[in-house]
N, C-alpha and C positions, 0 to 999 in steps of 0.2 A: 246509503250503504251501511253506515255505522248503526243505524236503527235496526236494519235487517240482521246484522251480525249479533247485536245485543239480544234481539228476539230469539235467534237460533240458540244462543248461549243460555238464555233463560229457559227455553223449552227443554234443552238437554239437561240442565241442572234439575229442573222440576221433575222431569221424567225419571231421572236417576234416583232422586229422593223417594218418589212414589214407588219405583221399582224395588228399591232396597227395603224401605219401611214396610210396604204392604206384602211384597212377594219375595223377601230375602231368603226365607227357608226353602221356597220352591226353587229359586235360582241356584242356591248352593247345591241342592240335590241334583239338579240338571248337570252341573259341571263336575260334581263329586263322583258320580257313577261311572265306572269304566265303560268304554265303548267296545262292544263286541265286533270283531271283524268277520267272524264265522257265524252265519245264520243258524240259530238253535231254536228248536221248538220242543216243548214237553207237554203232554196231556197229563193233567192231574185230576183223578176221579175220587171224590170223597164218599164217606158214609158206609162203606162195606163193613160187614160185621157178623155177629153171631146169629144163629138161626139158619133156616133154609131159604125160604122166599124165592126159590129159583135162582139164587145167586150163582151157584156153581155153573149152571148152563150158560148164564149170561156172561160170566167171566171167560169161559172157554170160547164163546162166540166172539167176544171182543178180541181175544188173543188171536183168533183166526184172521180177523180183519187186519190187525197190526202186522201179522206175518205176510199178508198179501202185498205189502209195500217193501221193496228192497231199495234202500238208499245207496247212492253211488259210493259213499264213503264206507260202505259195509254196515250191516245191522239194519234194524227196522225201527219204525216209530215206537216210542216208549210211552206207556201210560202208567203213572204211579197210582197206587191205591191207598187212600187214607183210611185206616182201619180203626173201627171201634171194637174194643176187645170183648165187650159184653152188651147184651140187649136186655131191656127190662121185661119182666113177666109179671103181669098184674094178677093179684089174687083178691078174692072177696072174703072178708072176715067179719066177725060180729062187730068189731070196732070200726069197720069201714074198709075201703080199698087200701091194700098195701102192695108191695112189690118185692121181688127178689130179682136176681140177674142170672142170665144164661150166658156162659162164656163160649169162646171159640173152641174150648176143649170138650164141650158137652156133645153128647151123641147127635143131637139135632143139628149141630154145626159141622159135622164131620166132612160132608161133601164140599161145603163152602170153604173150609180150611184147606182141604186138599187142593182145590182149584186155585186158591190164593197162593199157596206154596209152589205149585207148578208154575204159575205166572212169574213169581218172584225169581225162582231159581233158573228159569230160562232167560232172564234178563229183560223181559219185555214189560213186566208189571211189578216193579219194586214196591215193597210194602213200607208205608210210612205211618207214624203214630198220629192218630186223630184224637183218641182218648180212650179211657176205659169205658165210659159211656158218653153219649152225646147230650147229656143234660146234667144239671146239678141235682144230686139226690134229694136234697131238702126242698128245692123248688118243685121237683116232680111230685113229691109227696103232697105238697100244698095243692098242686093242680088236681091230684086224685081226690083229696079231701073236698075241694070245691065241687067236683063232679058229684061226689056221693051226697053232699049236703043239698045239692040242687036236684037230686034224683035223676041226673043225666047219665046216659050211656056214653062211655068214651069210645074213641076210634080204635078199639082193640078187642081181641077175643081173650077172655080170661084164661090164664094158665098157659098161654102160648107166647113165644118171643115176639115182642112188639116192634113194628117199623117206626123208628123215631120220626121219619119224614111225615107221618100222619098226625104228629102232635102239633099244637100251635107253635109258631116260630118263636114266640116269647119264652117257651119252655126249653128250647133246644141249646141254650148256652151252658157250657160246662163250668167255666171259671168265673163265678160272680163274687163280688167283694164280701158278701156276708159269710162266705165259707171260712172256716178256721183250718189252720195247718195246711194251707194250700201248697206251700213249697214241698213239704214232705209227701203230700198226696200226689203231686206232679212227679216227684222222683219215683214213688211207688208204681205209678201207672207206666212209666217208661221201663221200669224193671219187669213189670208184668208183660209188657210187649216182648221182652227178651225171653221170658219164661214160657209164654204161651205159643209164640211163633218160632222161637229158636233163632231170632234175627236181631242184631243190635239195632236200637231205635235211633238211627242217624238223623232223621228229619222229623220234626213235629209240625202238625197243621192244626192250630187251635180251632175247635168247633165254633162256628159263627164269628170267628176272628175276635173273640173277647178273651183277653188274657192279660197278665201283668208281669212286672219284672221278677217277682218272687216265683212265679210259675216257671219262667225261663231258668231261674237258678236251680229249681228242682230238676228240670229236664237235663240241664248241663251236668248236674251231679251224677246222673244216670247214663251219661255218654252221648246225649243228643248234641249235634254239632250245628244244626241248621234249623231255622224257623221260617215257615212260609207265611207271608203277610199279604194284605191287599194294598200295601203302601202306607198303612197307618196302624196304630194299636189302640183298640177300644178296651177300656178297663171296666166298663159297666154297660149294662143294657137295661133300660127302664121303659115305662110306657111312653116316655117322650122320645125315645130313640137311644142311640149309642153315645157314650161319653169317652172322649179320647184324651190320652196323655202324650201321645206321640203321633206326628203326621210327617209327611214327606220322607218316608223311609225309601231308600234307594237300594237297588241290587248291589250287594257287596258290603253294605253297612254292617257293623258289628254292634250287637246289643250290649247292655251293661254286663251280662253274664258271659260275653264272648261268643254268643251264637251268631252265625252269619245269617243275615236277612236276605231273602229273595222275595220278589214282588210278582204276584199274579197280575197280568195286564190284559188278558183276553178271556172272554166268556163263551161257553158252548153249552147251551141248555135247550136242546130240541123240544122237550116237553113243555117249555115255556115260550116257544116261538123263536128262540135264538139258535139258528141252525148253521150249516156249513158256510153259507154265503156271508153272514155277519162275522163268523169266526175267521174266515179268510182275510177279511179287511183288517181285523185286529192283529192277526199274525203278521201281515205285511207291514202294518204300522210299527209294530215292535221291532221287526227286523230292520226297517229303515232307520229307526232311532238307535240302532246298535244295542238293543236289549234282547235278552232271551224271551221268546214268546211262550210264557208259562200259562197254559190254558186251563181254566177252572171248569170242571163238569162234575156231575153227581150220579151216584148209583141209581137214583129214582128214575132217570131216563131209561135205564136198561132192565129194570125189574117192575116197571109200572104195571099196575093191575089191569089197565086197559090194553088189550093186545094191539090195537091199531096205533096207539101212542107209542108203545114199546117198539113196534116195527118201524115207525117213522124215525125214532131215535137211532136205531141201528142203520137205517138207510142214510141218515145225515152223517153218521160217523163214517160209513163206507165212502160217501161222496167227499168228505174232507180228506180222508187218507188217499183216495184216488187222485185228488187234486195235487197233493204233495208229490205223489208218485209220478205224475205226468208233467207237472210244471216246475217242481223244485226238488228233484232227486238228489241234488248236491247238498241240500241242507243236512244238518246234523241233529240227531235226537238222542238224548242221553238222560240218565236219571237226574232227579233234583239233587241228590247227594253228590253226583259227579260234577255237575255244573258249579255247585257250591265250592267244591275242591279247586276248581279252576279259578274262581274268584280269589280264593285264598292264595293260590300260587302266584297269580299276577300281582297281588298286593305285596308279596315277599320277593318278587323278581324271579320266581322259579319258572321252569319250562313246562309247557302243557304235556299231559300224558294221554289226552283224548283227541288231539288234533284240533282243539278249539283255540282260536287265536284272538287276542285283544288288539285293538287298533293302536298302532304307534305313529301312523302317519298323521301329522297335525291337520292337513287339509281334510282328510276323511273324518277326523274327530270334530272339526269345526262344522262340517256338513251335518253330522249326527246331532250336535248341540243345537243347530238351527232347527232341525226337525223336532227335537224334544221340546224346544220352546213353543213351536207351533202347536204341539199336542198338549201343552201345559195350561193351567188355568190363568196364566198371565195374559192379559189382553194384547193382541197383536199390535195394536196402535201404540201401546206403551213400549213394546220391544223395538219398534221402528223409530218412535219419537226419541227414545234414549240413545239411538245410534248403535244399540247392541247388535241388532240383526245386520246392519250394514257393516259393522266392524268384523263380524264373523264371516260374512260373505267375502269381504275384501281380503281377510286373512287367509281364507280357503283358497281364493284365486291366486294370491301372491305366493303361497306355499307351493301350489301345484306348478305355477310358472317357473319358480326357482328350481323345483325338482326336475322339470323337463329340461331346463337349461343345463343343469349339471349332468344329466344322463345323455345329453346329445353328443 
């Protein structure tokens, strides 16, 4: 018996040491993040911007789909739009390829801008800052120089606004370390958002999720309050991949500049085979963990040059919205800026202004923590061997038993 007890003690101690040393940051993020009691889902669609490309028609079709679903709490599903304020236009000169930019104020962007503003002001498609462009100007010029030197034709028509989705993914990052005056540039871009759209840039979504602390400082100086993340911050992108300076970002965290961080946890990309069925699973997983289901999708699905691919994307979006309408009409959908405000309010002890509640019941929070651990990179055997899962299960049951006894 003594040997068995000693063995159990050793297993517990070793498991806790491994858990804390190897997965301490993950563990802290799991328990640090507030637990939502109200199911919340938000669609976030990036890359909308200057030029035509049929964007206006696609935006109005999306808006019609959103309006088809009436949630029981009032309102409709919300899809935010990550906006690039300008698109590149490549020109051929004696010195080689060069480029200028076409902004949303240009004549060829008129219908796109009008559709964007219609969606924003009706509350269904709030606009968010993605960037002035979806690339680093110096890196894009290097890409053009390489094309010219190799005698290659690029994926663009000369003299017309270019779709950045057709560029190599390695060219699409905006904030690379080689750039100078990044903080002032980030501030200027946020100010341009206000100037071109007439809308304060409350939320920033970094292109390809590469950005740094100085970029956040620039955004904050121009009035940005929230940054959308994938749960980490990449500070560089090289041929070997992404380089990170921050991981395990949780919903409600504050950055060095005071920006509130939110985490996209669900993916919806029909043109890449990730449709409504996969998205539903991700949404339900986020809701079960007491997190907002912030769903990442992109413009390319809805303006794809192949008509059948585009039609399939719209069909998948209709199926997803119909599922919410039929199965979960009690869920709430609000803008990213609005859910960020709720996280700030709960941190300061304030009352909700949107009907969104955070969990105060310790039993429900313990259940959400257990589910978060199950979805985390921490091996399940380690969670159980350390006794953490058992402690949470026992605490959950004990709290609910006590609660029932006092309410009887």
